[in-house]
C-alpha positions in Angstrom: 26.5 -33.9 13.0 23.9 -31.1 12.9 21.5 -31.3 10.0 19.5 -28.2 9.1 15.8 -28.7 8.8 14.5 -28.8 5.2 12.7 -25.7 4.2 9.8 -26.1 1.8 9.7 -23.3 -0.7 6.5 -23.0 -2.7 5.7 -20.6 -5.5 3.1 -18.4 -3.8 1.3 -17.5 -7.0 0.4 -21.1 -7.8 -0.7 -21.9 -4.2 -3.0 -18.8 -4.2 -4.3 -19.7 -7.7 -3.1 -16.5 -9.3 0.0 -15.8 -11.3 2.0 -12.7 -11.8 0.2 -10.5 -9.2 1.7 -7.0 -8.9 0.2 -4.6 -6.4 0.5 -0.9 -6.0 -0.2 0.2 -2.4 -1.6 3.7 -1.9 -1.9 5.9 1.1 -4.0 8.7 -0.3 -3.8 11.9 1.6 -4.9 15.5 1.0 -1.3 16.7 0.6 0.6 13.6 -0.4 0.1 10.1 -1.8 2.3 7.4 -0.3 3.1 4.5 -2.5 4.5 1.0 -2.2 4.9 -2.0 -4.5 4.6 -5.8 -3.9 3.9 -9.0 -5.7 3.3 -12.7 -5.1 6.6 -12.9 -3.2 4.6 -11.3 -0.4 6.9 -8.4 0.4 5.8 -4.7 0.2 8.5 -2.1 -0.5 8.1 1.7 -0.3 8.2 3.8 -3.5 8.8 7.6 -3.6 5.7 9.5 -2.5 3.8 11.9 -4.8 4.2 15.3 -3.2 3.1 17.7 -5.9 1.2 20.6 -4.3 -1.6 20.6 -7.0 -4.2 17.8 -6.7 -4.4 17.5 -10.5 -0.6 17.1 -10.9 -0.6 14.6 -8.1 -3.3 12.5 -9.9 -1.3 12.7 -13.1 1.8 11.5 -11.3 -0.2 8.6 -9.9 -1.4 7.8 -13.4 2.2 7.7 -14.6 3.2 5.4 -11.8 0.4 3.0 -12.6 1.3 3.0 -16.3 5.0 2.4 -15.5 4.5 -0.3 -12.8 1.6 -2.0 -14.6 0.0 -3.4 -11.4 -2.6 -6.1 -11.6 -4.2 -4.8 -8.4 -4.4 -1.5 -6.5 -4.5 -1.6 -2.7 -5.7 1.6 -1.1 -5.8 2.5 2.6 -9.4 2.8 3.9 -9.6 5.2 6.8 -12.5 3.9 8.8 -13.0 5.4 12.3 -11.8 3.7 15.4 -15.4 2.7 16.2 -15.6 1.1 12.7 -17.9 3.7 11.3 -17.4 5.2 7.9 -16.7 8.9 8.1 -16.1 11.7 5.5 -12.5 10.7 4.8 -13.5 7.1 4.1 -16.3 8.2 1.8 -13.7 10.3 0.0 -11.4 7.3 -0.4 -14.4 5.3 -1.8 -14.6 8.0 -4.5 -10.9 7.7 -5.2 -11.2 3.9 -5.4 -14.1 4.2 -7.9 -12.1 6.7 -10.0 -9.1 4.3 -10.0 -11.3 1.3 -11.0 -12.9 3.4 -13.8 -9.6 4.8 -15.1 -7.5 1.6 -15.0 -10.1 -1.2 -15.1 -8.2 -2.9 -12.3 -9.4 -4.5 -9.0 -9.1 -1.9 -6.2 -8.9 -3.4 -2.7 -9.8 -1.2 0.4 -7.7 -2.1 3.4 -8.2 -0.9 6.9 -5.5 1.7 7.5 -6.2 2.6 11.1 -3.0 3.7 12.9 -0.7 3.0 9.9 0.5 6.6 9.7 1.0 6.6 13.4 3.0 3.4 13.2 5.0 4.7 10.2 5.8 7.9 12.0 6.9 6.1 15.1 9.8 4.6 13.2 11.3 8.1 12.8 13.1 10.0 15.5 10.8 12.8 17.0 13.4 15.4 16.2 13.3 14.6 12.5 9.5 14.0 12.0 8.7 17.6 10.9 11.4 17.6 8.2 10.6 14.1 7.0 6.8 14.6 6.9 6.9 16.9 3.8 9.2 14.4 1.9 6.4 11.8 1.9 8.6 9.1 3.5 6.0 8.6 6.3 3.2 8.4 3.7 5.1 5.7 1.7 5.9 3.8 4.8 2.2 3.9 5.7 1.4 2.6 2.1 3.9 -0.2 2.7 2.2 -1.2 5.9 -1.2 -1.2 4.2 0.0 -3.3 1.3 1.9 -5.7 3.6 -1.3 -6.3 5.5 -3.0 -7.1 2.2 -0.2 -9.4 1.0 -0.1 -11.2 4.3 -3.7 -12.0 4.0 -3.4 -13.1 0.3 -0.1 -15.0 0.7 0.2 -16.1 4.4 3.9 -16.7 5.2 4.9 -20.4 5.7 5.6 -21.1 9.3 7.2 -24.4 10.2 
């Protein structure tokens, strides 16, 4: 008779020494803000992107999401260059991260986002990319990849 191996389930929050972690993943762009959500279960899921044309309205929409979701941590994509230097876009994100810290008094984690938008876009058929890009789906998929990288580091999956 075949006996299935016993799986050990562990509450990730206790193992990591933190309880009730809720993370909002952010892929901050000049036209759209991709969003994702994850917690100590270790799974990031996309949220609708913020696509308001006006920067101020997009920021207010982000504030509303933070207030609604009540994250304990914010995780934002950090666009360092392929040669690992910090360029103008990365410096801009450092400013966004500082603003988020100041406004919400939450930890803000910068996560290397190199190639996440490319990876997110590659999951969509070429014929549909132009139409999908404006919807923010690619941006939120990129935010999901960024947040998943963070969660995988915080809560490594059990193997074996």
